[in-house]
Biotite code that builds the C-alpha atoms (Angstrom):
import biotite.structure as struc

atoms = struc.array([
    struc.Atom([-59.794, 31.844, -44.283], chain_id="A", res_id=1, res_name="MET", atom_name="CA", element="C"),
    struc.Atom([-59.781, 28.467, -46.094], chain_id="A", res_id=2, res_name="PRO", atom_name="CA", element="C"),
    struc.Atom([-59.980, 25.513, -43.730], chain_id="A", res_id=3, res_name="LYS", atom_name="CA", element="C"),
    struc.Atom([-56.660, 24.023, -44.898], chain_id="A", res_id=4, res_name="ARG", atom_name="CA", element="C"),
    struc.Atom([-54.756, 27.291, -44.316], chain_id="A", res_id=5, res_name="ARG", atom_name="CA", element="C"),
    struc.Atom([-56.373, 27.691, -40.888], chain_id="A", res_id=6, res_name="PHE", atom_name="CA", element="C"),
    struc.Atom([-55.240, 24.211, -39.808], chain_id="A", res_id=7, res_name="ILE", atom_name="CA", element="C"),
    struc.Atom([-51.689, 24.871, -41.059], chain_id="A", res_id=8, res_name="LEU", atom_name="CA", element="C"),
    struc.Atom([-51.522, 28.210, -39.214], chain_id="A", res_id=9, res_name="THR", atom_name="CA", element="C"),
    struc.Atom([-52.797, 26.592, -36.010], chain_id="A", res_id=10, res_name="LEU", atom_name="CA", element="C"),
    struc.Atom([-50.179, 23.835, -36.258], chain_id="A", res_id=11, res_name="ALA", atom_name="CA", element="C"),
    struc.Atom([-47.362, 26.366, -36.667], chain_id="A", res_id=12, res_name="VAL", atom_name="CA", element="C"),
    struc.Atom([-48.535, 28.365, -33.634], chain_id="A", res_id=13, res_name="CYS", atom_name="CA", element="C"),
    struc.Atom([-48.770, 25.254, -31.482], chain_id="A", res_id=14, res_name="LEU", atom_name="CA", element="C"),
    struc.Atom([-45.275, 24.159, -32.508], chain_id="A", res_id=15, res_name="ALA", atom_name="CA", element="C"),
    struc.Atom([-43.837, 27.564, -31.678], chain_id="A", res_id=16, res_name="ALA", atom_name="CA", element="C"),
    struc.Atom([-45.560, 27.528, -28.282], chain_id="A", res_id=17, res_name="THR", atom_name="CA", element="C"),
    struc.Atom([-44.229, 24.047, -27.461], chain_id="A", res_id=18, res_name="CYS", atom_name="CA", element="C"),
    struc.Atom([-40.687, 24.816, -28.582], chain_id="A", res_id=19, res_name="LEU", atom_name="CA", element="C"),
    struc.Atom([-40.384, 28.171, -26.819], chain_id="A", res_id=20, res_name="ALA", atom_name="CA", element="C"),
    struc.Atom([-39.545, 26.761, -23.351], chain_id="A", res_id=21, res_name="PRO", atom_name="CA", element="C"),
    struc.Atom([-37.015, 24.367, -24.846], chain_id="A", res_id=22, res_name="SER", atom_name="CA", element="C"),
    struc.Atom([-35.272, 27.134, -26.727], chain_id="A", res_id=23, res_name="LEU", atom_name="CA", element="C"),
    struc.Atom([-35.289, 29.303, -23.618], chain_id="A", res_id=24, res_name="GLY", atom_name="CA", element="C"),
    struc.Atom([-33.855, 26.453, -21.563], chain_id="A", res_id=25, res_name="GLU", atom_name="CA", element="C"),
    struc.Atom([-31.127, 25.925, -24.171], chain_id="A", res_id=26, res_name="THR", atom_name="CA", element="C"),
    struc.Atom([-30.198, 29.587, -23.975], chain_id="A", res_id=27, res_name="ALA", atom_name="CA", element="C"),
    struc.Atom([-30.058, 29.486, -20.185], chain_id="A", res_id=28, res_name="ARG", atom_name="CA", element="C"),
    struc.Atom([-27.909, 26.331, -20.279], chain_id="A", res_id=29, res_name="THR", atom_name="CA", element="C"),
    struc.Atom([-25.565, 27.937, -22.776], chain_id="A", res_id=30, res_name="LYS", atom_name="CA", element="C"),
    struc.Atom([-25.203, 30.998, -20.561], chain_id="A", res_id=31, res_name="ARG", atom_name="CA", element="C"),
    struc.Atom([-24.523, 28.797, -17.532], chain_id="A", res_id=32, res_name="ALA", atom_name="CA", element="C"),
    struc.Atom([-21.848, 26.747, -19.274], chain_id="A", res_id=33, res_name="PHE", atom_name="CA", element="C"),
    struc.Atom([-18.453, 28.012, -18.047], chain_id="A", res_id=34, res_name="PRO", atom_name="CA", element="C"),
    struc.Atom([-15.949, 29.267, -20.577], chain_id="A", res_id=35, res_name="ARG", atom_name="CA", element="C"),
    struc.Atom([-12.517, 27.688, -20.451], chain_id="A", res_id=36, res_name="LEU", atom_name="CA", element="C"),
    struc.Atom([-9.589, 29.244, -22.326], chain_id="A", res_id=37, res_name="PRO", atom_name="CA", element="C"),
    struc.Atom([-7.858, 27.111, -24.941], chain_id="A", res_id=38, res_name="LYS", atom_name="CA", element="C"),
    struc.Atom([-4.032, 27.319, -24.832], chain_id="A", res_id=39, res_name="PRO", atom_name="CA", element="C"),
    struc.Atom([-1.845, 27.913, -27.839], chain_id="A", res_id=40, res_name="ASP", atom_name="CA", element="C"),
    struc.Atom([-0.488, 24.456, -28.654], chain_id="A", res_id=41, res_name="PHE", atom_name="CA", element="C"),
    struc.Atom([1.939, 25.567, -31.373], chain_id="A", res_id=42, res_name="SER", atom_name="CA", element="C"),
    struc.Atom([4.945, 25.237, -29.063], chain_id="A", res_id=43, res_name="ALA", atom_name="CA", element="C"),
    struc.Atom([3.619, 22.300, -27.025], chain_id="A", res_id=44, res_name="GLN", atom_name="CA", element="C"),
    struc.Atom([5.159, 18.817, -27.024], chain_id="A", res_id=45, res_name="THR", atom_name="CA", element="C"),
    struc.Atom([2.980, 15.857, -27.960], chain_id="A", res_id=46, res_name="GLU", atom_name="CA", element="C"),
    struc.Atom([3.103, 12.897, -25.558], chain_id="A", res_id=47, res_name="TYR", atom_name="CA", element="C"),
    struc.Atom([1.788, 9.505, -26.733], chain_id="A", res_id=48, res_name="PRO", atom_name="CA", element="C"),
    struc.Atom([-0.593, 7.944, -24.198], chain_id="A", res_id=49, res_name="VAL", atom_name="CA", element="C"),
    struc.Atom([0.758, 4.613, -22.949], chain_id="A", res_id=50, res_name="VAL", atom_name="CA", element="C"),
    struc.Atom([-2.131, 3.632, -20.680], chain_id="A", res_id=51, res_name="SER", atom_name="CA", element="C"),
    struc.Atom([-5.082, 4.850, -18.646], chain_id="A", res_id=52, res_name="VAL", atom_name="CA", element="C"),
    struc.Atom([-4.531, 3.865, -15.012], chain_id="A", res_id=53, res_name="VAL", atom_name="CA", element="C"),
    struc.Atom([-7.992, 5.033, -13.930], chain_id="A", res_id=54, res_name="ASP", atom_name="CA", element="C"),
    struc.Atom([-10.355, 7.912, -14.594], chain_id="A", res_id=55, res_name="GLY", atom_name="CA", element="C"),
    struc.Atom([-7.995, 10.648, -13.423], chain_id="A", res_id=56, res_name="ASP", atom_name="CA", element="C"),
    struc.Atom([-4.537, 9.131, -13.959], chain_id="A", res_id=57, res_name="THR", atom_name="CA", element="C"),
    struc.Atom([-2.710, 8.193, -17.159], chain_id="A", res_id=58, res_name="ILE", atom_name="CA", element="C"),
    struc.Atom([0.802, 7.296, -18.275], chain_id="A", res_id=59, res_name="THR", atom_name="CA", element="C"),
    struc.Atom([2.523, 8.895, -21.259], chain_id="A", res_id=60, res_name="VAL", atom_name="CA", element="C"),
    struc.Atom([5.728, 8.365, -23.180], chain_id="A", res_id=61, res_name="ARG", atom_name="CA", element="C"),
    struc.Atom([8.356, 11.058, -22.625], chain_id="A", res_id=62, res_name="GLU", atom_name="CA", element="C"),
    struc.Atom([11.404, 10.193, -24.696], chain_id="A", res_id=63, res_name="GLY", atom_name="CA", element="C"),
    struc.Atom([12.538, 6.764, -23.543], chain_id="A", res_id=64, res_name="GLN", atom_name="CA", element="C"),
    struc.Atom([10.668, 6.800, -20.232], chain_id="A", res_id=65, res_name="LYS", atom_name="CA", element="C"),
    struc.Atom([7.076, 6.442, -19.069], chain_id="A", res_id=66, res_name="THR", atom_name="CA", element="C"),
    struc.Atom([5.660, 9.236, -16.919], chain_id="A", res_id=67, res_name="VAL", atom_name="CA", element="C"),
    struc.Atom([2.568, 8.981, -14.706], chain_id="A", res_id=68, res_name="THR", atom_name="CA", element="C"),
    struc.Atom([0.266, 12.010, -14.985], chain_id="A", res_id=69, res_name="VAL", atom_name="CA", element="C"),
    struc.Atom([-2.431, 12.967, -12.481], chain_id="A", res_id=70, res_name="ARG", atom_name="CA", element="C"),
    struc.Atom([-5.128, 15.133, -14.072], chain_id="A", res_id=71, res_name="LEU", atom_name="CA", element="C"),
    struc.Atom([-5.443, 18.442, -12.212], chain_id="A", res_id=72, res_name="VAL", atom_name="CA", element="C"),
    struc.Atom([-8.818, 19.480, -10.820], chain_id="A", res_id=73, res_name="GLY", atom_name="CA", element="C"),
    struc.Atom([-10.725, 16.220, -11.275], chain_id="A", res_id=74, res_name="VAL", atom_name="CA", element="C"),
    struc.Atom([-11.344, 13.306, -8.929], chain_id="A", res_id=75, res_name="ASP", atom_name="CA", element="C"),
    struc.Atom([-12.887, 10.068, -10.177], chain_id="A", res_id=76, res_name="THR", atom_name="CA", element="C"),
    struc.Atom([-13.956, 7.048, -8.102], chain_id="A", res_id=77, res_name="PRO", atom_name="CA", element="C"),
    struc.Atom([-11.010, 4.904, -7.015], chain_id="A", res_id=78, res_name="GLU", atom_name="CA", element="C"),
    struc.Atom([-10.262, 1.976, -9.324], chain_id="A", res_id=79, res_name="THR", atom_name="CA", element="C"),
    struc.Atom([-6.806, 0.811, -8.213], chain_id="A", res_id=80, res_name="VAL", atom_name="CA", element="C"),
    struc.Atom([-6.098, 0.904, -4.480], chain_id="A", res_id=81, res_name="HIS", atom_name="CA", element="C"),
    struc.Atom([-4.110, -1.596, -2.380], chain_id="A", res_id=82, res_name="PRO", atom_name="CA", element="C"),
    struc.Atom([-6.595, -1.629, 0.500], chain_id="A", res_id=83, res_name="SER", atom_name="CA", element="C"),
    struc.Atom([-9.940, -0.514, -0.960], chain_id="A", res_id=84, res_name="LYS", atom_name="CA", element="C"),
    struc.Atom([-12.566, -2.041, -3.197], chain_id="A", res_id=85, res_name="GLU", atom_name="CA", element="C"),
    struc.Atom([-13.233, -0.218, -6.498], chain_id="A", res_id=86, res_name="PRO", atom_name="CA", element="C"),
    struc.Atom([-15.532, 2.740, -5.885], chain_id="A", res_id=87, res_name="GLY", atom_name="CA", element="C"),
    struc.Atom([-19.010, 3.235, -7.290], chain_id="A", res_id=88, res_name="TYR", atom_name="CA", element="C"),
    struc.Atom([-18.811, 4.099, -11.021], chain_id="A", res_id=89, res_name="TYR", atom_name="CA", element="C"),
    struc.Atom([-15.021, 3.660, -11.031], chain_id="A", res_id=90, res_name="SER", atom_name="CA", element="C"),
    struc.Atom([-15.013, 1.180, -13.920], chain_id="A", res_id=91, res_name="LYS", atom_name="CA", element="C"),
    struc.Atom([-17.232, 3.426, -16.015], chain_id="A", res_id=92, res_name="GLU", atom_name="CA", element="C"),
    struc.Atom([-14.980, 6.438, -15.324], chain_id="A", res_id=93, res_name="ALA", atom_name="CA", element="C"),
    struc.Atom([-11.888, 4.469, -16.272], chain_id="A", res_id=94, res_name="SER", atom_name="CA", element="C"),
    struc.Atom([-13.541, 3.197, -19.465], chain_id="A", res_id=95, res_name="LEU", atom_name="CA", element="C"),
    struc.Atom([-14.640, 6.726, -20.386], chain_id="A", res_id=96, res_name="PHE", atom_name="CA", element="C"),
    struc.Atom([-11.081, 8.040, -20.048], chain_id="A", res_id=97, res_name="ALA", atom_name="CA", element="C"),
    struc.Atom([-9.786, 5.038, -22.014], chain_id="A", res_id=98, res_name="THR", atom_name="CA", element="C"),
    struc.Atom([-12.219, 5.708, -24.847], chain_id="A", res_id=99, res_name="ASN", atom_name="CA", element="C"),
    struc.Atom([-11.134, 9.349, -24.952], chain_id="A", res_id=100, res_name="LEU", atom_name="CA", element="C"),
    struc.Atom([-7.409, 8.618, -25.020], chain_id="A", res_id=101, res_name="LEU", atom_name="CA", element="C"),
    struc.Atom([-6.811, 5.137, -26.459], chain_id="A", res_id=102, res_name="ARG", atom_name="CA", element="C"),
    struc.Atom([-4.194, 5.412, -29.237], chain_id="A", res_id=103, res_name="GLY", atom_name="CA", element="C"),
    struc.Atom([-4.027, 9.195, -28.852], chain_id="A", res_id=104, res_name="GLU", atom_name="CA", element="C"),
    struc.Atom([-1.346, 11.718, -28.006], chain_id="A", res_id=105, res_name="SER", atom_name="CA", element="C"),
    struc.Atom([-1.841, 14.592, -25.572], chain_id="A", res_id=106, res_name="VAL", atom_name="CA", element="C"),
    struc.Atom([-0.486, 17.994, -24.648], chain_id="A", res_id=107, res_name="TYR", atom_name="CA", element="C"),
    struc.Atom([0.404, 18.454, -20.976], chain_id="A", res_id=108, res_name="LEU", atom_name="CA", element="C"),
    struc.Atom([-0.036, 21.951, -19.541], chain_id="A", res_id=109, res_name="VAL", atom_name="CA", element="C"),
    struc.Atom([1.043, 22.748, -15.987], chain_id="A", res_id=110, res_name="GLU", atom_name="CA", element="C"),
    struc.Atom([-1.045, 25.000, -13.772], chain_id="A", res_id=111, res_name="ASP", atom_name="CA", element="C"),
    struc.Atom([1.039, 28.176, -13.257], chain_id="A", res_id=112, res_name="PRO", atom_name="CA", element="C"),
    struc.Atom([-0.432, 28.583, -9.759], chain_id="A", res_id=113, res_name="ASN", atom_name="CA", element="C"),
    struc.Atom([-0.211, 24.970, -8.611], chain_id="A", res_id=114, res_name="GLY", atom_name="CA", element="C"),
    struc.Atom([2.228, 22.217, -7.781], chain_id="A", res_id=115, res_name="ASP", atom_name="CA", element="C"),
    struc.Atom([4.016, 20.389, -10.592], chain_id="A", res_id=116, res_name="LYS", atom_name="CA", element="C"),
    struc.Atom([4.445, 17.023, -8.815], chain_id="A", res_id=117, res_name="ILE", atom_name="CA", element="C"),
    struc.Atom([2.173, 15.433, -6.212], chain_id="A", res_id=118, res_name="ASP", atom_name="CA", element="C"),
    struc.Atom([3.284, 13.576, -3.097], chain_id="A", res_id=119, res_name="ARG", atom_name="CA", element="C"),
    struc.Atom([3.300, 10.288, -5.008], chain_id="A", res_id=120, res_name="TYR", atom_name="CA", element="C"),
    struc.Atom([5.723, 11.627, -7.590], chain_id="A", res_id=121, res_name="GLY", atom_name="CA", element="C"),
    struc.Atom([3.104, 11.946, -10.336], chain_id="A", res_id=122, res_name="ARG", atom_name="CA", element="C"),
    struc.Atom([3.235, 14.830, -12.784], chain_id="A", res_id=123, res_name="LYS", atom_name="CA", element="C"),
    struc.Atom([0.283, 17.211, -12.313], chain_id="A", res_id=124, res_name="LEU", atom_name="CA", element="C"),
    struc.Atom([-1.127, 18.604, -15.546], chain_id="A", res_id=125, res_name="ALA", atom_name="CA", element="C"),
    struc.Atom([-4.065, 19.716, -17.618], chain_id="A", res_id=126, res_name="TYR", atom_name="CA", element="C"),
    struc.Atom([-4.414, 17.163, -20.421], chain_id="A", res_id=127, res_name="VAL", atom_name="CA", element="C"),
    struc.Atom([-5.506, 18.189, -23.917], chain_id="A", res_id=128, res_name="TYR", atom_name="CA", element="C"),
    struc.Atom([-6.066, 15.632, -26.658], chain_id="A", res_id=129, res_name="ARG", atom_name="CA", element="C"),
    struc.Atom([-4.206, 15.909, -29.951], chain_id="A", res_id=130, res_name="VAL", atom_name="CA", element="C"),
    struc.Atom([-5.292, 17.029, -32.542], chain_id="A", res_id=131, res_name="PRO", atom_name="CA", element="C"),
    struc.Atom([-8.714, 18.423, -31.533], chain_id="A", res_id=132, res_name="ASP", atom_name="CA", element="C"),
    struc.Atom([-7.550, 20.067, -28.274], chain_id="A", res_id=133, res_name="GLY", atom_name="CA", element="C"),
    struc.Atom([-10.258, 18.437, -26.156], chain_id="A", res_id=134, res_name="LEU", atom_name="CA", element="C"),
    struc.Atom([-9.735, 19.498, -22.522], chain_id="A", res_id=135, res_name="PHE", atom_name="CA", element="C"),
    struc.Atom([-9.843, 16.013, -20.998], chain_id="A", res_id=136, res_name="VAL", atom_name="CA", element="C"),
    struc.Atom([-9.900, 17.108, -17.339], chain_id="A", res_id=137, res_name="ASN", atom_name="CA", element="C"),
    struc.Atom([-12.945, 19.309, -17.926], chain_id="A", res_id=138, res_name="ALA", atom_name="CA", element="C"),
    struc.Atom([-14.695, 16.754, -20.154], chain_id="A", res_id=139, res_name="GLU", atom_name="CA", element="C"),
    struc.Atom([-14.565, 14.099, -17.421], chain_id="A", res_id=140, res_name="ILE", atom_name="CA", element="C"),
    struc.Atom([-16.278, 16.460, -14.961], chain_id="A", res_id=141, res_name="VAL", atom_name="CA", element="C"),
    struc.Atom([-18.710, 17.782, -17.594], chain_id="A", res_id=142, res_name="ARG", atom_name="CA", element="C"),
    struc.Atom([-19.918, 14.299, -18.488], chain_id="A", res_id=143, res_name="GLN", atom_name="CA", element="C"),
    struc.Atom([-20.323, 13.278, -14.847], chain_id="A", res_id=144, res_name="GLY", atom_name="CA", element="C"),
    struc.Atom([-17.529, 10.708, -14.637], chain_id="A", res_id=145, res_name="TYR", atom_name="CA", element="C"),
    struc.Atom([-15.722, 12.652, -11.905], chain_id="A", res_id=146, res_name="GLY", atom_name="CA", element="C"),
    struc.Atom([-16.140, 15.622, -9.629], chain_id="A", res_id=147, res_name="GLN", atom_name="CA", element="C"),
    struc.Atom([-14.230, 18.860, -9.241], chain_id="A", res_id=148, res_name="ALA", atom_name="CA", element="C"),
    struc.Atom([-11.283, 18.206, -6.913], chain_id="A", res_id=149, res_name="TYR", atom_name="CA", element="C"),
    struc.Atom([-11.122, 21.272, -4.680], chain_id="A", res_id=150, res_name="LEU", atom_name="CA", element="C"),
    struc.Atom([-8.795, 19.938, -1.990], chain_id="A", res_id=151, res_name="GLN", atom_name="CA", element="C"),
    struc.Atom([-5.988, 22.044, -3.455], chain_id="A", res_id=152, res_name="PHE", atom_name="CA", element="C"),
    struc.Atom([-6.373, 25.342, -5.362], chain_id="A", res_id=153, res_name="PRO", atom_name="CA", element="C"),
    struc.Atom([-6.070, 25.408, -9.145], chain_id="A", res_id=154, res_name="PHE", atom_name="CA", element="C"),
    struc.Atom([-6.736, 28.005, -11.831], chain_id="A", res_id=155, res_name="SER", atom_name="CA", element="C"),
    struc.Atom([-10.056, 26.625, -13.108], chain_id="A", res_id=156, res_name="TYR", atom_name="CA", element="C"),
    struc.Atom([-11.655, 25.630, -9.796], chain_id="A", res_id=157, res_name="SER", atom_name="CA", element="C"),
    struc.Atom([-14.668, 27.904, -10.318], chain_id="A", res_id=158, res_name="ARG", atom_name="CA", element="C"),
    struc.Atom([-15.317, 26.604, -13.845], chain_id="A", res_id=159, res_name="GLN", atom_name="CA", element="C"),
    struc.Atom([-14.865, 22.961, -12.837], chain_id="A", res_id=160, res_name="PHE", atom_name="CA", element="C"),
    struc.Atom([-17.306, 23.372, -9.941], chain_id="A", res_id=161, res_name="LYS", atom_name="CA", element="C"),
    struc.Atom([-19.830, 24.864, -12.369], chain_id="A", res_id=162, res_name="ALA", atom_name="CA", element="C"),
    struc.Atom([-19.342, 21.879, -14.696], chain_id="A", res_id=163, res_name="LEU", atom_name="CA", element="C"),
    struc.Atom([-19.950, 19.507, -11.789], chain_id="A", res_id=164, res_name="GLU", atom_name="CA", element="C"),
    struc.Atom([-23.123, 21.362, -10.815], chain_id="A", res_id=165, res_name="ASP", atom_name="CA", element="C"),
    struc.Atom([-24.420, 21.107, -14.391], chain_id="A", res_id=166, res_name="LEU", atom_name="CA", element="C"),
    struc.Atom([-23.664, 17.362, -14.513], chain_id="A", res_id=167, res_name="ALA", atom_name="CA", element="C"),
    struc.Atom([-25.421, 16.867, -11.168], chain_id="A", res_id=168, res_name="ARG", atom_name="CA", element="C"),
    struc.Atom([-28.530, 18.767, -12.263], chain_id="A", res_id=169, res_name="SER", atom_name="CA", element="C"),
    struc.Atom([-28.634, 16.809, -15.538], chain_id="A", res_id=170, res_name="ALA", atom_name="CA", element="C"),
    struc.Atom([-27.995, 13.524, -13.659], chain_id="A", res_id=171, res_name="GLN", atom_name="CA", element="C"),
    struc.Atom([-25.108, 12.558, -15.899], chain_id="A", res_id=172, res_name="LYS", atom_name="CA", element="C"),
    struc.Atom([-22.711, 9.686, -15.284], chain_id="A", res_id=173, res_name="GLY", atom_name="CA", element="C"),
    struc.Atom([-22.210, 8.896, -11.613], chain_id="A", res_id=174, res_name="LEU", atom_name="CA", element="C"),
    struc.Atom([-25.000, 11.344, -10.692], chain_id="A", res_id=175, res_name="TRP", atom_name="CA", element="C"),
    struc.Atom([-27.634, 9.437, -12.708], chain_id="A", res_id=176, res_name="ALA", atom_name="CA", element="C"),
    struc.Atom([-30.308, 7.667, -10.715], chain_id="A", res_id=177, res_name="GLY", atom_name="CA", element="C"),
    struc.Atom([-28.202, 7.423, -7.593], chain_id="A", res_id=178, res_name="ARG", atom_name="CA", element="C"),
    struc.Atom([-29.891, 8.029, -4.223], chain_id="A", res_id=179, res_name="PRO", atom_name="CA", element="C"),
    struc.Atom([-28.718, 11.281, -2.681], chain_id="A", res_id=180, res_name="GLU", atom_name="CA", element="C"),
    struc.Atom([-27.627, 9.405, 0.433], chain_id="A", res_id=181, res_name="ALA", atom_name="CA", element="C"),
    struc.Atom([-25.202, 7.394, -1.673], chain_id="A", res_id=182, res_name="GLU", atom_name="CA", element="C"),
    struc.Atom([-23.821, 10.310, -3.676], chain_id="A", res_id=183, res_name="ALA", atom_name="CA", element="C"),
    struc.Atom([-20.099, 10.885, -3.112], chain_id="A", res_id=184, res_name="PRO", atom_name="CA", element="C"),
    struc.Atom([-19.387, 13.771, -0.760], chain_id="A", res_id=185, res_name="PRO", atom_name="CA", element="C"),
    struc.Atom([-18.269, 17.004, -2.322], chain_id="A", res_id=186, res_name="ALA", atom_name="CA", element="C"),
    struc.Atom([-14.517, 17.465, -2.117], chain_id="A", res_id=187, res_name="VAL", atom_name="CA", element="C"),
    struc.Atom([-14.036, 20.767, -0.346], chain_id="A", res_id=188, res_name="VAL", atom_name="CA", element="C"),
    struc.Atom([-11.083, 22.198, 1.525], chain_id="A", res_id=189, res_name="PRO", atom_name="CA", element="C"),
    struc.Atom([-11.061, 21.134, 5.153], chain_id="A", res_id=190, res_name="ALA", atom_name="CA", element="C"),
    struc.Atom([-11.677, 24.009, 7.594], chain_id="A", res_id=191, res_name="PRO", atom_name="CA", element="C"),
    struc.Atom([-8.545, 25.117, 9.425], chain_id="A", res_id=192, res_name="PRO", atom_name="CA", element="C"),
    struc.Atom([-8.089, 23.512, 12.811], chain_id="A", res_id=193, res_name="ALA", atom_name="CA", element="C"),
    struc.Atom([-8.375, 25.727, 15.841], chain_id="A", res_id=194, res_name="SER", atom_name="CA", element="C"),
    struc.Atom([-4.724, 25.968, 16.812], chain_id="A", res_id=195, res_name="VAL", atom_name="CA", element="C"),
    struc.Atom([-2.922, 28.557, 18.858], chain_id="A", res_id=196, res_name="ASP", atom_name="CA", element="C"),
    struc.Atom([-0.907, 30.849, 16.565], chain_id="A", res_id=197, res_name="LYS", atom_name="CA", element="C"),
    struc.Atom([2.140, 30.396, 18.756], chain_id="A", res_id=198, res_name="ALA", atom_name="CA", element="C"),
    struc.Atom([1.957, 26.658, 18.082], chain_id="A", res_id=199, res_name="GLU", atom_name="CA", element="C"),
    struc.Atom([1.133, 27.074, 14.403], chain_id="A", res_id=200, res_name="ASP", atom_name="CA", element="C"),
    struc.Atom([3.466, 29.738, 12.992], chain_id="A", res_id=201, res_name="PRO", atom_name="CA", element="C"),
    struc.Atom([3.786, 30.829, 9.392], chain_id="A", res_id=202, res_name="ILE", atom_name="CA", element="C"),
    struc.Atom([6.393, 29.044, 7.284], chain_id="A", res_id=203, res_name="VAL", atom_name="CA", element="C"),
    struc.Atom([7.131, 29.435, 3.589], chain_id="A", res_id=204, res_name="TYR", atom_name="CA", element="C"),
    struc.Atom([7.135, 27.191, 0.526], chain_id="A", res_id=205, res_name="VAL", atom_name="CA", element="C"),
    struc.Atom([8.131, 27.672, -3.089], chain_id="A", res_id=206, res_name="THR", atom_name="CA", element="C"),
    struc.Atom([6.109, 26.996, -6.222], chain_id="A", res_id=207, res_name="ARG", atom_name="CA", element="C"),
    struc.Atom([8.149, 23.971, -7.243], chain_id="A", res_id=208, res_name="THR", atom_name="CA", element="C"),
    struc.Atom([9.933, 22.790, -4.096], chain_id="A", res_id=209, res_name="GLY", atom_name="CA", element="C"),
    struc.Atom([9.098, 19.921, -1.755], chain_id="A", res_id=210, res_name="ALA", atom_name="CA", element="C"),
    struc.Atom([10.178, 21.607, 1.512], chain_id="A", res_id=211, res_name="CYS", atom_name="CA", element="C"),
    struc.Atom([8.906, 24.317, 3.830], chain_id="A", res_id=212, res_name="TYR", atom_name="CA", element="C"),
    struc.Atom([11.270, 27.007, 5.149], chain_id="A", res_id=213, res_name="HIS", atom_name="CA", element="C"),
    struc.Atom([11.881, 29.773, 7.635], chain_id="A", res_id=214, res_name="ARG", atom_name="CA", element="C"),
    struc.Atom([11.344, 33.304, 6.291], chain_id="A", res_id=215, res_name="ALA", atom_name="CA", element="C"),
    struc.Atom([15.096, 33.941, 6.202], chain_id="A", res_id=216, res_name="SER", atom_name="CA", element="C"),
    struc.Atom([16.003, 30.831, 4.204], chain_id="A", res_id=217, res_name="CYS", atom_name="CA", element="C"),
    struc.Atom([18.094, 31.451, 1.087], chain_id="A", res_id=218, res_name="GLY", atom_name="CA", element="C"),
    struc.Atom([16.071, 28.867, -0.837], chain_id="A", res_id=219, res_name="SER", atom_name="CA", element="C"),
    struc.Atom([13.199, 31.369, -1.055], chain_id="A", res_id=220, res_name="LEU", atom_name="CA", element="C"),
    struc.Atom([14.967, 33.690, -3.489], chain_id="A", res_id=221, res_name="SER", atom_name="CA", element="C"),
    struc.Atom([12.679, 32.858, -6.440], chain_id="A", res_id=222, res_name="ARG", atom_name="CA", element="C"),
    struc.Atom([9.287, 32.410, -4.754], chain_id="A", res_id=223, res_name="SER", atom_name="CA", element="C"),
    struc.Atom([7.971, 32.746, -1.208], chain_id="A", res_id=224, res_name="LYS", atom_name="CA", element="C"),
    struc.Atom([4.477, 31.478, -0.385], chain_id="A", res_id=225, res_name="ILE", atom_name="CA", element="C"),
    struc.Atom([3.274, 31.776, 3.242], chain_id="A", res_id=226, res_name="PRO", atom_name="CA", element="C"),
    struc.Atom([1.526, 28.798, 4.831], chain_id="A", res_id=227, res_name="MET", atom_name="CA", element="C"),
    struc.Atom([0.521, 27.655, 8.314], chain_id="A", res_id=228, res_name="GLN", atom_name="CA", element="C"),
    struc.Atom([2.969, 25.136, 9.749], chain_id="A", res_id=229, res_name="LEU", atom_name="CA", element="C"),
    struc.Atom([0.196, 22.581, 10.376], chain_id="A", res_id=230, res_name="SER", atom_name="CA", element="C"),
    struc.Atom([-0.791, 22.681, 6.697], chain_id="A", res_id=231, res_name="GLU", atom_name="CA", element="C"),
    struc.Atom([2.795, 22.668, 5.423], chain_id="A", res_id=232, res_name="ALA", atom_name="CA", element="C"),
    struc.Atom([3.585, 19.500, 7.387], chain_id="A", res_id=233, res_name="LYS", atom_name="CA", element="C"),
    struc.Atom([0.830, 17.658, 5.489], chain_id="A", res_id=234, res_name="LYS", atom_name="CA", element="C"),
    struc.Atom([2.358, 18.383, 2.087], chain_id="A", res_id=235, res_name="ARG", atom_name="CA", element="C"),
    struc.Atom([6.040, 19.249, 2.546], chain_id="A", res_id=236, res_name="TYR", atom_name="CA", element="C"),
    struc.Atom([9.104, 18.197, 4.501], chain_id="A", res_id=237, res_name="ARG", atom_name="CA", element="C"),
    struc.Atom([11.259, 20.597, 6.574], chain_id="A", res_id=238, res_name="PRO", atom_name="CA", element="C"),
    struc.Atom([14.200, 22.233, 4.854], chain_id="A", res_id=239, res_name="CYS", atom_name="CA", element="C"),
    struc.Atom([17.532, 20.812, 6.016], chain_id="A", res_id=240, res_name="SER", atom_name="CA", element="C"),
    struc.Atom([19.204, 24.141, 5.295], chain_id="A", res_id=241, res_name="ARG", atom_name="CA", element="C"),
    struc.Atom([17.198, 26.462, 7.592], chain_id="A", res_id=242, res_name="CYS", atom_name="CA", element="C"),
    struc.Atom([15.800, 23.760, 9.928], chain_id="A", res_id=243, res_name="ASN", atom_name="CA", element="C"),
    struc.Atom([12.263, 25.130, 10.441], chain_id="A", res_id=244, res_name="PRO", atom_name="CA", element="C"),
    struc.Atom([10.008, 23.886, 13.290], chain_id="A", res_id=245, res_name="PRO", atom_name="CA", element="C"),
])
């Protein structure tokens, strides 16, 4: 074999050997990346973004009024709080969300299995950017500017947790170069308190209501979701109609 052809062949083999692990790693990463369904936006309303409050909260224009929207499933470091200093990486998270949404309009999609309004009166929604359909909630977690917020159940909790794990392993955003001791604690549901069942009976809530009820209450005609009284008291007020405990 001529010397020149031998050198060329050797170079190709070495390149293939060096690239093989990278290609394999790419394939594994692609397999690990969670799939998130993309809604049909043809019947969705577009809402102009008025401002970005912080990494997980925005305001939008709805007709003649401004509505505050809390992004479902994502929790970013606190930027605006009356009694706390801004959290680690809070400014970066807020700037990231601002860069994604400045001058844009969004689609707001409610979680069919979750609450519509939080205890602060903010609209809870999945936010998709117009016109490319970027899933903003997921993108914030994927890029490491927030973590999956698992305190309350939502439809994509498994996918969001997988996105957080990928961002952690890649040391993206708030996970980059930060000592493990300083890393923010994972947001997981608190274990149920050990309470006597007689003292913590089952009450019922609806998908959209703000009250908890007795099983016989007429307000439960459309939906009836069982819940421990101790948990219901944290998120709902007692119904004045059936007067639950």
